[in-house]
C-alpha positions as CSV (number, residue, x, y, z in Angstrom):
1,M,45.4,150.1,88.5
2,D,42.9,149.5,86.5
3,A,43.2,146.5,84.4
4,A,43.3,148.4,80.6
5,L,45.8,151.1,81.9
6,R,48.2,148.1,83.3
7,Y,47.9,146.7,79.7
8,A,48.6,150.1,78.1
9,R,51.8,150.9,80.5
10,G,53.6,147.4,78.8
11,V,52.1,145.6,82.4
12,P,49.7,143.1,81.5
13,D,48.3,140.3,83.6
14,T,49.5,136.9,83.6
15,G,47.5,134.7,85.5
16,P,44.2,132.9,85.0
17,I,41.5,134.8,83.4
18,H,38.4,133.8,86.0
19,D,34.6,133.9,85.5
20,C,35.4,132.9,81.9
21,T,34.6,130.4,79.9
22,G,36.7,129.8,76.4
23,A,34.2,129.1,73.4
24,L,34.4,127.5,70.3
25,V,31.9,128.1,68.1
26,A,32.5,125.4,65.2
27,G,28.9,126.0,63.7
28,G,27.6,123.2,61.0
29,R,28.2,122.2,57.8
30,A,30.5,124.1,56.8
31,A,29.5,124.0,52.8
32,R,32.0,126.3,51.6
33,M,34.4,124.3,52.9
34,G,33.3,121.2,51.3
35,G,31.8,119.8,54.2
36,I,35.5,119.5,56.1
37,P,34.7,120.9,59.8
38,K,36.4,123.9,59.5
39,G,37.7,123.4,63.5
40,L,39.9,120.2,62.1
41,L,41.8,121.9,59.3
42,R,45.2,121.5,60.5
43,I,48.1,124.5,60.8
44,D,51.6,123.1,61.3
45,G,50.3,119.2,61.9
46,E,47.9,120.1,64.8
47,P,44.2,120.8,64.2
48,I,43.1,124.2,65.2
49,A,40.5,123.5,67.5
50,V,43.2,121.5,69.7
51,R,45.7,125.2,69.1
52,T,42.8,126.9,70.7
53,L,41.1,124.7,73.3
54,R,44.8,124.3,75.1
55,L,45.1,128.5,75.1
56,F,41.3,128.4,76.7
57,G,42.8,125.5,79.4
58,A,45.4,127.6,80.0
59,L,43.5,130.8,80.4
60,F,40.1,130.4,81.2
61,D,38.3,128.4,83.9
62,D,36.2,126.6,81.8
63,A,35.7,125.7,77.9
64,L,33.3,124.4,75.3
65,V,32.7,123.7,71.7
66,V,29.5,124.5,70.3
67,A,28.8,121.9,67.6
68,N,25.7,120.8,66.2
69,D,27.5,117.7,64.8
70,P,29.5,117.1,68.1
71,A,31.4,113.7,66.8
72,P,34.5,115.9,65.3
73,Y,35.2,117.8,68.2
74,A,33.9,114.7,71.0
75,G,37.8,113.4,72.0
76,L,38.9,116.9,72.8
77,G,38.6,117.1,76.6
78,A,35.9,119.9,76.6
79,R,32.2,119.9,76.3
80,V,30.3,120.0,73.0
81,V,27.2,121.8,73.1
82,G,25.0,122.6,70.3
83,D,22.7,125.5,69.2
84,L,19.5,125.8,71.6
85,L,17.9,127.7,69.0
86,P,18.1,125.9,65.5
87,G,19.1,127.9,62.4
88,K,20.4,131.2,64.0
89,G,23.6,130.3,62.5
90,A,26.3,132.2,64.3
91,P,24.4,134.2,66.4
92,G,22.7,130.9,67.3
93,G,26.0,129.2,68.4
94,L,27.0,132.6,70.9
95,H,23.6,132.4,72.1
96,A,24.5,128.4,72.8
97,A,27.8,129.0,74.3
98,L,26.3,131.8,76.7
99,A,23.3,129.9,77.8
100,S,26.1,126.7,78.5
101,A,28.6,128.9,80.5
102,R,28.9,128.4,83.6
103,T,31.1,131.6,84.2
104,G,29.9,134.9,84.3
105,W,31.7,135.6,80.8
106,V,32.5,134.0,77.6
107,F,35.1,134.5,75.4
108,A,33.9,133.6,71.9
109,A,36.3,132.5,69.2
110,A,35.3,130.5,66.0
111,C,37.1,127.7,65.0
112,D,38.5,128.6,62.0
113,M,40.6,131.1,63.4
114,P,44.0,129.5,63.6
115,F,45.7,132.3,65.2
116,V,44.0,133.3,68.1
117,S,46.5,134.7,70.4
118,E,47.1,134.6,74.3
119,A,48.1,138.4,73.8
120,G,45.3,139.5,71.8
121,V,43.1,138.0,74.4
122,R,44.5,139.4,77.7
123,L,43.9,143.0,75.6
124,L,40.3,142.6,75.4
125,A,39.9,141.1,79.1
126,A,41.9,143.9,80.2
127,H,38.9,145.9,79.0
128,R,35.9,144.2,80.6
129,G,35.1,146.7,83.2
130,D,31.6,147.4,83.2
131,A,31.0,146.5,79.4
132,D,28.6,143.9,78.4
133,A,30.7,142.7,75.6
134,V,34.4,143.5,74.3
135,M,35.7,143.3,71.0
136,V,38.4,144.6,68.5
137,R,37.4,147.0,65.3
138,F,39.4,146.2,62.5
139,G,39.5,147.1,59.0
140,G,36.4,149.1,59.8
141,R,34.7,145.7,60.7
142,L,34.0,144.5,64.1
143,E,34.9,141.0,65.1
144,P,32.8,139.4,67.5
145,L,33.2,136.2,67.4
146,H,36.7,137.0,68.4
147,A,35.4,138.6,71.8
148,F,34.2,138.5,75.3
149,W,30.5,138.7,76.0
150,S,29.0,138.8,79.1
151,R,26.3,136.2,80.3
152,R,24.2,139.6,81.4
153,C,23.7,139.6,76.8
154,L,21.5,136.5,76.9
155,P,18.3,137.8,77.9
156,V,18.7,140.3,75.1
157,L,20.1,137.9,72.8
158,E,17.5,135.5,73.0
159,R,15.1,138.1,72.6
160,L,16.5,139.1,69.0
161,L,16.9,135.7,68.3
162,R,13.5,134.7,68.7
163,D,12.5,137.9,67.1
164,G,14.2,137.3,64.0
165,D,17.5,136.8,62.3
166,P,19.9,138.9,64.1
167,S,23.5,139.8,63.0
168,L,26.4,139.3,65.6
169,R,27.1,142.7,64.8
170,D,23.1,143.5,65.6
171,L,23.7,142.4,68.7
172,A,27.0,143.8,69.5
173,A,24.9,147.0,68.9
174,A,21.8,145.8,71.1
175,V,24.6,145.6,74.6
176,R,27.1,147.8,76.0
177,C,29.6,147.1,73.5
178,R,33.6,148.1,74.3
179,I,35.5,148.3,71.1
180,V,39.2,148.1,70.8
181,D,40.0,150.1,67.9
182,E,42.4,149.4,65.2
183,P,45.6,151.5,66.5
184,E,45.5,149.9,70.2
185,W,44.9,146.7,68.6
186,R,48.0,146.5,65.9
187,A,50.0,147.4,69.1
188,I,49.8,143.4,70.1
189,D,49.3,141.9,66.4
190,P,50.4,144.8,63.8
191,G,49.0,143.0,60.6
192,G,45.7,141.4,62.7
193,R,47.4,137.8,62.2
194,A,44.8,136.7,65.1
195,L,41.8,137.5,63.8
196,A,42.4,135.6,60.7
197,N,40.2,133.6,59.3
198,A,38.9,130.3,56.7
199,N,35.7,130.0,55.1
200,T,36.9,128.7,51.8
201,P,39.3,126.2,50.5
202,E,41.3,129.3,49.1
203,E,41.3,131.2,52.4
204,A,42.7,128.3,54.1
205,A,45.3,127.2,51.9
206,R,46.5,130.9,51.7
207,L,46.9,130.7,56.0
208,G,49.1,127.7,55.7
209,L,45.4,125.2,56.6
210,A,45.7,121.7,55.1
211,A,42.5,119.7,56.0
212,D,42.4,117.5,58.4
213,A,43.4,113.6,56.9
214,A,40.4,111.4,58.8
215,S,37.7,114.4,57.3
216,A,39.1,114.7,53.5
């Protein structure tokens, strides 16, 4: 039975998602967060990055962190890589993840998403098939940093990044992107909690996040 059909029938896979690297995209200065590394914001006393990397370790063959300042993430047990094309923001982080992966697929998640879930990752994984990328459309917006990307995307991403400053959604439009629409996503995550992220102190407070005492 096709993986997506199994999931639709309530019979999701439970084993490892092979040939995939979990990539936590931590970015750069976190200026809107007052310079605090967003991946070190704590939920229930634990840094987001620790929670997410633990999930990656349970699901995937490998895990890495993309961060231009490696120090905050150096002790978390995952490789830390920097942008290969500096100054390109989150698209540059995705490019670095794909270029550094040792697997055919990458699941890329933003470092400020505290509620990335196994159920959500597995739903997206079940839709990969012959697509180059798989992501959610929720609230009318694509979520390219909670998404599967094939390393087949790398030449396209590199060309677009060298030619200009594309958005992540521009990158998604340039490859064979399979979209999981909101009704299907709501079946496992009714409120879109797994897609929530914190770019500002106000958003962090709303999600119940606290600053890491060592970084404050």
